N, C-alpha and C positions, 0 to 999 in steps of 0.2 A: 576481564573474565577471571573467574575463580572457580575452584572445585573443592569438594570435600571428599577425601580419599581415606580408605581404611587399610592400614598395614600394621602388622604386629599386634592386632587386637585393639588398636587405638585409632581414633579418627583425627584427621588434620585438615585444616583449611589451607589450600595452596593457591598460588597464582604464578604466572609465568615469570621467571627470573628470581623467584624466592628460594631461600635455602632452608632445608628441613633436616632436623636431627631425629632419627627414628631408631627403633630396635634394629639390630644388625640384619642386613640382607645378604644373601649368599651371591655376591657378585664381586668381581675384581674392581679396584679403583680405576677410574677413567672409562668404565664401560657404561653403556646405556641400558636401562631397565624400563619395563612397562608396568605401571600399576593399573590393574584391571578392575579393582573394586572401587568404582567411582559412585558415591552415594548421592551427590548433588552437583549440578553444574549451574553457576549463576552468571549473570551479566545483563544483557538486555532482556532476556527472557529466562526465567528460572525453570530448570528441569529437575524434578525430584524422582529418584528411583524407587522401585518397589521390589527388592531392596536396593538394586543397583540400576544405574542408567544404562539402557541397552546400547551397546556400541561405543560407549565413551571410554577413553583411556587417557592416562597421563604419562608422558615420557619424561624420564629423569636420568641424570648422570650421577653415578656414585663418585663423590669427591674424595672421601677418605673413610677409614675405619678407626675406631678408637674406643676408649673406655670412659664411662661417666664418672660422676663424683662417687666417693665411697659412702655407702649408707650403712648405718649401724642401728641395731635394735636390741632391746633387752626384754627378756621374758622372765617373769617371776613364777616359779613353780610352787604352787600352793601345797601346803602340808609338808613339803620337803624343806621349805625355808631356804631355797637356793635361788640364785639368779644365773641365767644363762645369757651370754652376749654373743651375738653373731653379726657378721657384716658381709658386704659383697659390693661388687661394681658391675654395672650393666655394660654389655657390649653394644656399642652404638655405631651407626653409619650416618654420614652427612650426605644429603642428596641435593642436587641443584635441579630445579624444575625447568624443563626446556619447552614443553608444549602441552596444551590441553586439547585433545581431539574429541569432537562430539559426533 
């Protein structure tokens, strides 16, 4: 069984036992969270939500928090003939999927 969940403005395909790296969620490590925005549940019979599947949830455990890779981008300012460089690192959380409830 698998599901498509939405968190942090992005969609992820998950199954029981899989590990998922998402944008930071506000929960302590080793705590259990519930993802309520389930867009699709698949398996023997596929259920597609409009926009979400009614009553479907995904239980996950927060494994850890951390930061992603450093990203750098350059912007050229026209007519000023200058270049501006900025960078940043995303705050991420690692989730362990425990159960998919329909």
